[in-house]
BAFI-3210 file (N, C-alpha, C; in Angstrom, 3 decimals, decimal comma, padded with zeros to 6 digits):
// residues 236
n [1|2|3|4|5|6|7|8|9|10|11|12|13|14|15|16|17|18|19|20|21|22|23|24|25|26|27|28|29|30|31|32|33|34|35|36|37|38|39|40|41|42|43|44|45|46|47|48|49|50|51|52|53|54|55|56|57|58|59|60|61|62|63|64|65|66|67|68|69|70|71|72|73|74|75|76|77|78|79|80|81|82|83|84|85|86|87|88|89|90|91|92|93|94|95|96|97|98|99|100|101|102|103|104|105|106|107|108|109|110|111|112|113|114|115|116|117|118|119|120|121|122|123|124|125|126|127|128|129|130|131|132|133|134|135|136|137|138|139|140|141|142|143|144|145|146|147|148|149|150|151|152|153|154|155|156|157|158|159|160|161|162|163|164|165|166|167|168|169|170|171|172|173|174|175|176|177|178|179|180|181|182|183|184|185|186|187|188|189|190|191|192|193|194|195|196|197|198|199|200|201|202|203|204|205|206|207|208|209|210|211|212|213|214|215|216|217|218|219|220|221|222|223|224|225|226|227|228|229|230|231|232|233|234|235|236]
n.u [-018,548|-015,938|-014,337|-011,814|-008,919|-005,995|-004,436|-002,767|-000,464|001,143|004,418|004,584|002,044|002,047|003,542|004,546|003,651|004,096|006,200|007,970|008,679|009,114|006,850|003,394|001,365|-001,423|-002,228|-001,483|-003,234|-005,679|-005,449|-005,331|-007,921|-009,474|-008,768|-009,715|-012,435|-012,928|-012,355|-014,264|-016,496|-016,365|-014,378|-011,440|-008,081|-005,007|-001,876|000,314|003,058|004,735|007,992|008,638|008,609|010,790|013,032|014,357|015,056|016,532|017,965|019,912|021,317|022,287|023,920|025,877|025,482|025,274|022,927|021,616|022,091|020,685|018,101|017,706|017,757|015,437|013,540|013,871|012,878|010,126|009,515|009,737|007,572|005,362|005,555|004,891|002,185|001,166|001,533|-000,309|-002,678|-002,665|-003,158|-005,753|-007,075|-007,145|-006,601|-003,497|-000,730|002,693|004,462|007,629|009,709|012,379|015,057|014,422|013,993|013,342|011,537|009,705|007,634|008,945|008,087|005,621|003,671|001,575|001,262|000,502|-002,006|-003,343|-003,468|-004,995|-007,456|-008,172|-008,943|-007,055|-005,333|-002,973|000,237|002,498|005,786|009,097|009,290|009,570|011,683|013,899|016,253|015,530|012,837|009,654|007,346|004,884|005,013|005,269|002,719|001,065|002,028|001,549|-001,223|-002,071|-001,142|-002,614|-005,075|-006,643|-009,437|-009,175|-006,899|-006,492|-005,582|-004,701|-004,102|-002,026|-003,009|-004,292|-007,247|-007,598|-006,860|-005,313|-004,984|-002,606|-000,264|-002,238|-001,484|000,398|-000,495|-003,073|-004,937|-005,279|-007,123|-009,570|-009,756|-012,183|-012,663|-010,550|-008,342|-005,704|-004,068|-004,533|-003,221|-000,564|-000,375|-000,892|001,181|001,039|001,822|000,780|001,187|004,159|005,619|006,127|004,340|001,877|001,985|001,887|-000,703|-002,445|-003,346|-005,148|-008,054|-008,053|-008,916|-007,808|-008,117|-007,919|-007,643|-008,332|-006,673|-006,951|-009,195|-009,479|-011,477|-012,275|-011,227|-012,859|-015,275|-014,758|-014,192|-016,704|-018,149|-018,489|-018,138|-016,063|-013,065|-010,688|-011,155|-009,374|-009,147|-008,911]
n.v [-000,755|-000,217|-002,182|-003,162|-002,959|-001,458|-002,256|-000,286|-000,742|000,201|-000,604|-000,470|-001,114|-003,809|-004,466|-005,698|-003,963|-004,169|-005,991|-005,158|-006,683|-007,433|-008,377|-008,962|-011,499|-011,438|-009,061|-009,644|-011,752|-010,404|-008,696|-010,614|-011,709|-009,497|-009,120|-011,515|-011,116|-008,948|-010,184|-012,243|-010,704|-009,968|-008,218|-007,405|-007,716|-006,079|-005,837|-003,660|-003,137|-001,181|-000,952|-000,126|-001,324|-002,909|-001,690|001,582|004,559|006,472|004,940|003,824|006,152|006,958|004,829|005,024|003,879|003,623|005,567|004,351|001,616|001,428|001,842|-000,505|-002,328|-001,577|-002,230|-004,979|-005,542|-005,174|-007,448|-009,429|-008,675|-008,932|-011,648|-012,719|-011,935|-013,296|-015,946|-016,086|-015,676|-018,001|-019,864|-019,167|-019,975|-018,333|-017,608|-016,599|-014,686|-013,995|-011,384|-010,070|-007,249|-007,376|-009,712|-012,753|-015,608|-017,972|-017,201|-015,267|-014,522|-013,144|-009,823|-009,095|-007,242|-008,135|-010,784|-010,395|-009,211|-011,348|-013,148|-011,597|-011,503|-014,136|-014,265|-014,184|-012,840|-010,353|-009,795|-007,214|-006,849|-005,584|-002,975|-000,862|-002,014|-000,441|001,787|004,819|005,313|005,432|003,338|004,447|005,290|002,785|001,702|003,461|003,010|000,225|000,227|001,644|-000,100|-002,473|-001,545|-000,521|000,615|002,099|003,257|002,136|003,593|002,924|004,486|004,906|006,308|008,584|009,962|010,712|013,222|016,264|019,860|020,432|018,764|017,171|016,285|018,007|020,540|022,292|023,705|022,499|021,532|019,214|017,604|016,734|016,115|016,285|017,244|015,668|017,619|019,597|018,495|018,723|021,507|022,451|021,307|018,925|016,115|013,591|011,514|010,607|012,963|011,935|009,769|011,125|012,699|010,682|009,707|011,822|012,177|010,182|008,033|006,952|006,671|007,827|006,778|007,876|006,951|006,012|003,154|002,105|000,788|-002,090|-002,969|-000,806|-000,786|-002,542|-001,197|001,201|000,201|-000,699|001,571|003,451|006,779|007,466|009,039|010,648|011,597|011,492|012,659|013,306]
n.w [-004,702|-005,714|-008,055|-008,536|-006,714|-005,200|-002,268|-000,052|002,282|005,256|006,499|009,249|010,009|010,223|012,339|015,581|018,252|020,940|021,626|019,795|017,616|014,126|012,876|013,539|014,539|014,989|013,713|011,081|010,556|010,729|008,528|006,502|006,736|006,082|003,412|002,362|002,804|001,054|-001,425|-001,413|-001,694|-004,279|-005,133|-006,896|-005,909|-005,332|-003,648|-001,976|000,095|002,620|004,195|006,680|009,160|009,145|007,910|007,520|005,651|007,093|008,832|007,234|006,561|009,073|009,640|007,811|005,345|001,833|-000,033|-002,232|-001,699|000,682|-000,275|-001,757|000,340|001,688|-000,301|-000,347|002,167|001,737|000,344|002,296|003,954|002,178|001,623|004,097|004,318|002,104|002,957|005,065|003,637|002,100|004,129|004,759|002,561|000,319|-002,970|-004,217|-005,541|-005,448|-006,598|-007,625|-008,029|-007,979|-008,641|-007,382|-007,526|-006,128|-004,271|-005,209|-008,106|-011,003|-011,671|-014,084|-016,196|-017,956|-017,107|-014,452|-014,831|-015,977|-013,811|-012,018|-013,378|-013,111|-010,540|-008,530|-005,685|-006,008|-004,926|-004,731|-004,616|-003,729|-004,642|-007,504|-008,574|-008,855|-007,352|-005,470|-005,568|-003,930|-002,015|-002,445|-005,089|-006,231|-005,626|-007,104|-009,719|-010,118|-009,778|-012,025|-013,999|-013,615|-014,046|-011,914|-009,953|-007,683|-005,134|-001,951|000,833|003,844|006,952|009,840|012,889|011,860|010,365|007,773|005,276|006,185|006,421|007,585|009,787|012,056|014,532|015,362|014,861|016,102|014,723|012,342|009,482|008,466|005,313|003,109|000,370|-002,492|-005,236|-007,155|-008,114|-006,224|-004,036|-004,816|-005,134|-002,536|-001,259|000,277|002,288|001,414|-000,430|-002,235|-004,582|-007,158|-007,355|-007,158|-009,483|-011,402|-010,993|-011,439|-014,010|-014,500|-014,032|-011,595|-008,225|-005,066|-001,788|001,466|004,781|008,210|009,491|011,924|012,594|011,051|009,392|007,980|005,434|003,985|004,270|002,870|000,299|-000,308|-000,668|001,364|002,659|004,360|005,598|003,369|-000,004|-002,992|-006,211|-009,765]
ca.u [-018,255|-014,695|-014,219|-010,407|-008,237|-004,679|-004,333|-001,449|-000,289|002,444|005,122|004,261|000,743|002,278|004,507|004,124|004,013|004,451|007,525|008,785|009,020|008,743|005,535|002,428|000,498|-002,829|-002,436|-001,409|-004,475|-006,737|-005,285|-005,735|-009,385|-010,074|-008,561|-010,672|-013,753|-013,002|-012,411|-015,566|-017,503|-016,202|-013,375|-010,097|-007,181|-003,552|-001,354|001,659|003,387|005,982|008,919|009,070|008,776|012,053|014,157|014,020|016,173|017,374|018,880|021,045|022,097|022,985|024,913|026,865|025,195|024,933|021,483|021,147|022,070|019,571|016,862|017,567|017,421|014,018|012,777|013,924|011,961|008,746|009,356|009,470|006,209|004,400|005,617|004,129|000,753|000,874|001,431|-001,588|-003,732|-002,651|-003,813|-007,180|-007,631|-007,296|-005,620|-002,671|000,567|003,648|005,349|008,748|010,396|013,784|015,246|014,483|013,105|012,888|010,542|008,693|007,600|009,409|006,920|005,314|002,342|000,589|001,026|-000,261|-003,397|-003,918|-003,793|-006,103|-008,683|-008,498|-009,391|-005,945|-004,808|-001,596|001,085|003,559|006,904|010,351|009,165|009,523|012,935|014,961|016,383|015,104|011,376|008,986|006,245|003,775|005,166|004,941|001,257|000,509|002,419|000,812|-002,647|-002,238|-000,866|-003,676|-006,330|-007,410|-010,351|-008,810|-005,860|-007,013|-004,389|-004,976|-003,062|-001,999|-003,047|-005,005|-008,467|-007,673|-005,904|-005,530|-004,214|-001,283|-000,230|-003,145|-000,815|001,278|-001,189|-004,463|-005,792|-005,324|-008,492|-009,793|-010,163|-013,018|-012,411|-009,561|-007,770|-004,264|-003,449|-004,601|-002,168|000,691|-000,458|-000,822|002,396|000,647|002,641|-000,117|001,988|005,272|005,262|006,135|003,075|000,798|002,092|001,420|-002,133|-003,307|-003,905|-005,887|-009,354|-007,879|-009,217|-007,062|-008,879|-007,038|-008,507|-007,689|-006,736|-007,052|-010,226|-009,082|-012,657|-012,483|-010,898|-014,064|-016,269|-014,411|-014,367|-018,144|-018,769|-018,557|-017,380|-015,132|-011,754|-010,531|-011,158|-008,553|-009,322|-008,614]
ca.v [000,479|-000,406|-003,574|-003,570|-002,008|-001,692|-001,952|000,247|-000,977|000,598|-001,669|-000,344|-001,749|-005,241|-004,594|-005,955|-002,742|-004,483|-006,609|-004,528|-007,611|-006,820|-008,857|-009,306|-012,543|-011,008|-008,069|-010,339|-012,505|-009,424|-008,268|-011,749|-011,824|-008,381|-009,413|-012,591|-010,472|-008,197|-011,147|-012,915|-009,734|-009,725|-007,195|-007,857|-007,058|-006,058|-005,359|-003,086|-002,792|-000,507|-001,804|000,651|-002,207|-003,632|-000,821|002,946|005,253|007,187|003,951|003,756|007,385|006,957|003,753|005,281|003,042|004,403|005,735|003,326|000,339|001,511|001,654|-001,933|-002,985|-001,325|-003,024|-006,363|-005,615|-005,331|-008,855|-010,153|-008,374|-009,532|-013,101|-013,022|-011,819|-014,404|-017,170|-016,023|-015,887|-019,443|-020,536|-018,843|-020,502|-017,262|-017,745|-015,406|-014,840|-012,985|-010,864|-009,285|-006,456|-007,782|-011,123|-013,639|-016,589|-019,008|-016,620|-014,514|-014,555|-011,852|-009,044|-008,888|-006,620|-008,992|-011,944|-009,920|-009,033|-012,689|-013,666|-010,799|-011,946|-015,472|-014,165|-014,229|-011,633|-010,148|-009,031|-006,587|-006,565|-005,157|-001,657|-000,978|-002,658|000,551|002,674|006,191|005,415|004,966|002,393|005,223|005,193|001,398|001,560|004,197|002,322|-001,046|000,552|001,989|-001,265|-003,485|-000,814|-000,464|001,747|002,907|002,890|002,283|003,867|002,973|005,188|004,767|007,530|009,710|009,498|011,270|014,274|017,552|020,963|020,291|017,616|017,429|015,945|019,125|021,804|022,167|024,397|021,720|021,283|017,988|017,802|015,594|015,795|017,141|016,700|015,433|018,936|020,269|017,920|019,337|022,948|022,702|020,642|017,999|014,897|012,436|010,539|011,355|013,746|011,084|009,024|012,064|013,062|009,532|009,486|012,978|012,091|008,925|007,999|006,205|007,415|007,427|006,974|007,920|006,773|005,348|001,698|001,655|-000,239|-002,733|-003,153|000,387|-001,123|-003,120|-000,123|002,117|-000,520|-000,868|002,847|004,380|008,008|007,792|009,467|011,650|011,109|012,289|012,289|014,458]
ca.w [-005,431|-006,459|-008,485|-008,517|-005,835|-004,611|-000,848|000,302|003,713|005,795|007,205|010,668|010,231|010,440|013,438|016,954|018,973|022,318|021,703|018,738|016,542|012,851|012,449|014,574|014,000|015,040|012,656|009,799|010,384|010,452|007,142|005,684|006,767|005,341|001,991|002,044|002,755|-000,194|-002,538|-001,347|-002,145|-005,702|-005,433|-007,255|-004,959|-005,392|-002,372|-001,893|001,479|002,927|004,949|007,835|010,323|008,979|007,553|007,087|005,019|008,067|009,422|006,297|006,691|010,358|009,642|006,775|004,180|000,646|-000,233|-003,167|-000,988|001,619|-001,033|-002,051|001,599|001,908|-001,269|000,119|003,298|001,266|-000,045|003,543|004,390|001,258|001,805|005,314|003,994|001,195|003,757|005,785|002,647|001,808|005,256|004,708|001,325|-000,671|-004,054|-004,325|-006,194|-004,984|-007,624|-007,135|-009,052|-007,900|-008,975|-006,219|-008,145|-005,201|-003,361|-005,949|-009,561|-011,532|-012,061|-015,490|-016,218|-018,621|-016,254|-013,297|-015,257|-016,148|-012,482|-011,482|-014,052|-012,609|-009,155|-007,572|-005,064|-006,461|-004,014|-005,519|-003,710|-004,350|-005,254|-008,964|-008,974|-009,005|-006,185|-005,671|-005,637|-002,723|-002,237|-003,012|-006,545|-006,580|-005,594|-008,242|-010,957|-010,241|-009,949|-013,439|-014,851|-013,513|-014,291|-010,664|-009,770|-006,519|-004,169|-000,599|001,636|005,274|007,690|011,293|013,687|011,245|009,699|006,434|004,932|006,837|005,854|008,196|010,686|013,184|015,788|015,709|014,651|016,564|013,758|011,099|009,043|007,717|003,919|002,718|-001,033|-003,136|-006,460|-007,096|-008,311|-004,922|-003,184|-005,251|-004,884|-001,092|-000,767|001,338|002,245|001,368|-001,162|-002,814|-005,761|-008,353|-007,354|-007,461|-010,899|-012,170|-010,809|-011,715|-015,365|-014,586|-013,351|-010,346|-007,001|-003,865|-000,567|002,629|005,939|009,340|009,534|013,314|012,427|009,805|008,547|007,159|004,047|003,389|004,218|001,773|-000,970|-000,536|-000,991|002,488|002,374|005,441|005,168|002,315|-001,388|-003,906|-007,613|-010,629]
c.u [-017,010|-014,520|-012,778|-009,617|-006,801|-004,781|-002,910|-001,320|001,090|003,100|004,771|002,929|000,879|003,080|003,848|004,594|004,457|005,876|008,495|009,344|008,503|007,346|004,685|001,429|-000,961|-003,128|-002,409|-002,700|-005,638|-006,673|-005,711|-007,248|-010,054|-009,924|-009,537|-012,077|-013,942|-013,164|-013,765|-016,698|-017,306|-015,204|-012,047|-009,092|-005,714|-003,052|000,065|001,914|004,641|006,881|009,424|009,230|010,120|013,230|013,651|015,269|017,094|018,349|020,127|021,944|022,922|024,088|025,989|026,699|024,800|023,421|020,926|021,063|020,914|018,236|016,638|017,214|015,941|013,141|012,743|012,982|010,515|008,476|009,036|008,026|005,161|004,388|004,819|002,629|000,324|000,679|000,110|-002,750|-003,822|-003,421|-005,329|-007,847|-007,876|-006,204|-004,813|-001,362|001,454|004,592|006,472|009,406|011,899|013,890|015,426|013,583|012,637|011,763|009,398|008,710|008,046|008,215|006,829|003,872|001,279|000,236|000,200|-001,728|-004,093|-004,346|-004,968|-007,431|-009,127|-008,896|-008,309|-005,711|-003,353|-000,850|002,289|004,679|008,123|010,288|008,957|010,847|014,105|015,048|015,851|013,606|010,754|007,918|004,971|003,814|004,862|003,430|000,610|000,788|001,624|-000,685|-002,948|-002,119|-001,943|-005,059|-007,231|-008,331|-009,849|-007,595|-006,443|-005,817|-004,775|-003,803|-003,166|-002,096|-003,684|-006,178|-008,640|-006,610|-006,306|-004,650|-002,796|-001,358|-001,113|-002,539|000,087|000,578|-002,663|-005,444|-005,885|-006,771|-008,555|-010,277|-010,920|-012,751|-011,394|-009,074|-006,280|-003,510|-003,458|-003,481|-000,830|000,724|-000,265|000,392|002,099|001,395|001,763|000,599|003,147|004,874|005,211|004,828|001,912|000,801|001,598|-000,102|-003,005|-003,885|-004,683|-007,255|-009,268|-008,107|-008,303|-007,912|-007,925|-007,910|-007,741|-007,781|-006,653|-008,159|-009,984|-010,249|-012,972|-012,157|-012,136|-015,138|-016,011|-014,629|-015,839|-018,866|-018,892|-017,677|-016,448|-013,779|-011,794|-010,498|-010,341|-008,771|-009,104|-009,886]
c.v [000,319|-001,885|-004,083|-002,524|-002,441|-001,330|-001,493|000,171|-000,504|-000,600|-001,668|-001,013|-003,238|-005,511|-004,917|-004,790|-003,002|-004,992|-006,040|-005,534|-007,034|-007,246|-009,248|-010,295|-012,129|-010,020|-008,717|-011,099|-011,568|-008,944|-009,380|-011,883|-010,697|-008,597|-010,492|-012,022|-009,714|-009,136|-011,843|-012,014|-009,306|-008,656|-007,842|-007,041|-007,206|-005,454|-004,836|-002,732|-001,925|-001,463|-001,098|-000,147|-002,930|-002,687|000,530|003,630|005,931|006,229|003,850|004,969|007,374|005,900|003,954|004,405|003,940|004,440|004,637|001,960|000,301|001,302|000,178|-002,726|-002,802|-002,140|-004,492|-006,569|-005,795|-006,771|-009,698|-009,934|-009,019|-011,058|-013,519|-012,969|-012,954|-015,712|-017,228|-016,258|-017,352|-020,205|-020,335|-019,330|-019,454|-017,405|-016,460|-015,723|-013,673|-012,613|-010,062|-008,526|-006,722|-009,267|-011,954|-014,823|-017,697|-018,514|-015,949|-014,887|-013,181|-011,082|-008,863|-008,379|-007,535|-010,193|-011,552|-009,758|-010,361|-013,265|-012,918|-011,274|-013,319|-015,458|-014,263|-012,852|-011,512|-009,270|-008,523|-006,131|-006,071|-003,805|-001,767|-001,531|-001,721|001,392|004,061|006,399|004,835|003,938|003,126|005,136|003,781|001,212|002,247|003,478|001,047|-000,801|000,878|000,745|-002,341|-002,850|-000,835|000,749|002,678|002,342|003,162|002,386|004,016|003,587|004,887|006,137|008,734|009,172|010,079|012,319|015,574|018,614|021,012|019,111|017,885|017,084|017,075|020,480|021,662|022,853|023,668|021,379|020,023|018,321|016,563|015,151|016,770|016,479|016,434|016,757|019,743|019,796|018,568|020,818|023,269|022,050|019,716|016,684|013,641|011,254|011,328|011,953|012,897|010,321|009,926|012,441|011,924|009,421|010,624|012,976|010,792|009,085|007,262|007,132|006,917|007,763|006,856|007,894|006,062|003,835|001,196|000,612|-000,871|-002,912|-001,917|000,130|-001,657|-002,055|000,799|001,440|-000,677|000,447|003,828|005,603|008,411|008,204|010,527|010,978|012,065|011,771|013,517|014,949]
c.w [-006,292|-006,778|-008,434|-007,740|-005,543|-003,129|-000,573|001,818|004,153|006,464|008,683|011,006|010,525|011,708|014,770|017,813|020,402|022,433|020,675|017,731|015,221|012,393|013,647|013,980|013,955|013,916|011,274|009,520|010,067|009,006|006,189|005,598|005,997|003,840|001,536|001,897|001,447|-001,395|-002,580|-001,827|-003,598|-006,088|-005,803|-006,448|-005,352|-004,093|-002,543|-000,441|001,538|003,692|006,196|009,108|010,300|008,778|007,095|006,547|006,012|008,765|008,554|006,465|007,967|010,412|008,583|005,550|003,007|000,445|-001,134|-002,492|000,008|000,930|-001,356|-000,781|001,929|000,967|-000,870|001,304|002,862|000,807|001,189|003,980|003,493|001,373|003,032|005,036|003,078|001,965|004,515|004,818|002,235|002,880|005,237|003,422|000,250|-001,730|-004,185|-005,023|-005,773|-006,120|-006,979|-008,274|-009,047|-008,231|-007,708|-006,525|-007,208|-004,288|-004,113|-007,425|-010,042|-012,092|-013,568|-015,563|-016,819|-017,735|-015,027|-013,660|-015,506|-014,803|-011,855|-012,074|-013,562|-011,134|-008,103|-006,954|-005,510|-005,459|-004,784|-004,586|-004,484|-005,018|-006,750|-009,495|-009,154|-007,744|-006,513|-005,744|-004,373|-003,065|-002,660|-004,536|-007,025|-006,648|-006,785|-009,556|-011,155|-010,427|-011,406|-014,308|-014,770|-013,693|-013,050|-010,660|-008,683|-005,805|-002,794|000,343|003,105|006,016|009,186|011,944|013,039|010,450|008,301|006,217|005,624|006,169|006,409|009,154|011,909|014,543|016,278|015,631|015,007|015,613|012,414|010,754|008,190|006,309|003,446|001,287|-001,608|-004,418|-006,247|-007,291|-007,013|-004,003|-003,510|-004,862|-003,398|-000,442|000,420|001,177|002,308|000,723|-001,753|-004,162|-007,031|-008,475|-007,737|-008,935|-011,795|-012,142|-011,322|-013,127|-015,588|-013,932|-012,021|-009,154|-005,893|-002,649|000,619|003,879|007,047|009,200|010,976|013,425|011,065|008,848|007,707|005,696|003,325|003,239|003,032|000,422|-001,332|-000,797|000,147|002,207|003,508|004,860|004,073|000,946|-002,260|-005,326|-008,478|-011,291]
res [m|y|k|r|v|i|l|k|l|s|g|e|a|l|q|d|e|t|s|h|l|i|l|d|g|k|k|l|n|e|i|g|l|l|v|k|n|l|v|d|n|g|t|s|v|g|i|v|t|g|a|g|n|i|f|r|g|r|i|a|a|e|a|g|i|k|v|e|d|g|d|y|m|g|m|t|g|t|i|i|n|c|k|a|i|s|s|v|l|d|k|l|g|v|k|n|v|l|f|g|a|l|n|l|e|d|v|t|i|k|y|d|k|a|l|a|n|e|y|i|k|k|g|y|v|c|l|f|s|g|g|i|g|k|p|g|f|t|t|d|t|t|a|a|t|r|a|i|e|i|k|a|d|a|i|l|a|g|k|n|g|t|d|g|v|y|t|s|d|p|n|k|d|k|n|a|k|f|i|k|e|m|t|y|s|d|v|i|k|l|n|l|k|v|m|d|l|t|a|i|e|l|l|k|n|t|n|i|v|t|r|v|f|s|m|d|n|i|n|n|f|v|e|v|a|s|g|s|d|i|g|t|t|i|k|e]
***
């Protein structure tokens, strides 16, 4: 169904929940295999990760670190996560390139839209790390920006502990109702915390679809990319 997608992965999705290490080898391998599956089925893939397994903004606040410095620390964390996924993809024989919005030339290629599109056309998986290179923006905005720049059909946003979008937090409100389909304008109107407002504003004037679903089953990414209607669909 979708020929070109951005996979939006949370940092927590990579974490070892038992030992609380920042990375779990089994989870990384599962993600690598799912990406390989998508590529083998003809889907072009870009990847954006969060860094919640490494660093969160509240840590900066509690430690007395400046907000801007904390943002750069979080952006650096996404480079670590993307490098780990890139290494697994190398092992699985999946061509990939790691772009970085921050200057770290020994680890990443400096992000360039035209170059990213060249690699995508050649069948490479493109990993987009370092946010958009500026403090004050979330990885939701990174995913939206890169999706627009590589002309993706969809953002596949796998979530931990929820199977889609609800009218309120289903873990706190037993009356929360599941929403199967909605528009980006609906997200803004209902003040739902699906993605940050900047990302929603970027996407609402595009044809890019955002799919929100549970990643408790990692194969849901493949199911959604193939046309399954699991989870919530957001489009304008």
